[in-house]
C-alpha positions as MATLAB code, in Angstrom:
seq = 'XXXXXXXXXXXXXXXXXXXXXXXXXXXXXXXXXXXXXXXXXXXXXXXXXXXXXXXXXXXXXXXXXXXXXXXXXXX';
ca = [
      23.001   12.789   31.759;
      21.234   16.085   32.276;
      20.028   18.095   29.328;
      20.423   21.833   29.386;
      17.427   24.138   29.031;
      18.512   24.953   25.471;
      18.550   21.262   24.562;
      15.120   20.756   26.101;
      13.758   23.740   24.177;
      15.228   22.385   20.950;
      13.704   18.950   21.553;
      10.317   20.489   22.263;
      10.533   22.590   19.093;
      11.463   19.491   17.072;
       8.489   17.624   18.515;
       6.127   20.460   17.579;
       7.568   20.599   14.049;
       6.996   16.863   13.661;
       3.403   17.157   14.908;
       2.729   20.048   12.511;
       4.175   18.053    9.599;
       2.095   14.988   10.432;
      -1.074   17.028   10.660;
      -0.370   18.335    7.121;
      -0.552   14.802    5.667;
      -3.723   13.552    4.010;
      -4.792   10.472    2.071;
      -4.818   11.179   -1.675;
      -8.243   10.374   -3.112;
      -6.773    9.095   -6.365;
      -3.571    7.159   -5.605;
      -4.351    6.431   -1.927;
      -0.886    7.552   -0.738;
      -0.461    9.437    2.517;
       1.282   12.679    1.582;
       0.849   16.426    1.460;
      -2.336   17.055   -0.481;
      -4.484   19.962   -1.603;
      -8.209   20.139   -2.054;
      -9.457   20.004   -5.628;
     -12.651   19.233   -7.511;
     -13.004   16.085   -9.589;
     -15.661   16.263  -12.317;
     -17.152   19.361  -10.624;
     -18.212   17.204   -7.679;
     -17.418   17.466   -3.989;
     -13.876   18.540   -3.069;
     -11.321   15.786   -2.524;
      -7.698   15.680   -1.332;
      -5.190   15.114   -4.147;
      -1.394   14.914   -4.125;
       0.611   17.099   -6.485;
       1.117   14.328   -9.076;
      -2.573   13.418   -9.211;
      -3.586   17.097   -9.416;
      -1.223   17.588  -12.367;
      -2.635   14.515  -14.124;
      -6.193   15.691  -13.477;
      -5.604   19.152  -14.901;
      -3.510   17.865  -17.847;
      -6.335   15.526  -18.912;
      -9.152   17.986  -18.225;
     -11.285   18.965  -21.207;
     -10.963   22.600  -22.259;
     -13.340   25.068  -20.712;
     -16.353   26.060  -22.827;
     -15.395   28.878  -25.169;
     -11.655   28.229  -24.805;
      -9.596   28.305  -28.013;
      -8.039   24.978  -28.948;
      -5.372   26.666  -31.094;
      -3.619   29.982  -30.601;
      -5.214   32.774  -32.583;
      -3.189   34.048  -35.554;
      -1.661   37.489  -35.151;
];
């Protein structure tokens, strides 16, 4: 069976999309899963790759910044 030029172009585009997606994957420093990650700082140390879930946990458990109000100010 012979593929048309359009089919060959589509296959090549699919292959490039797959390569680009694979290159976007990293190993999460915290949970050790291979997934899309973003760089973040843990304990103000060197940057690490963290997945979305681990980043949310990190920032939810982070102590407040110095000078930050713990309670909303009364109006």
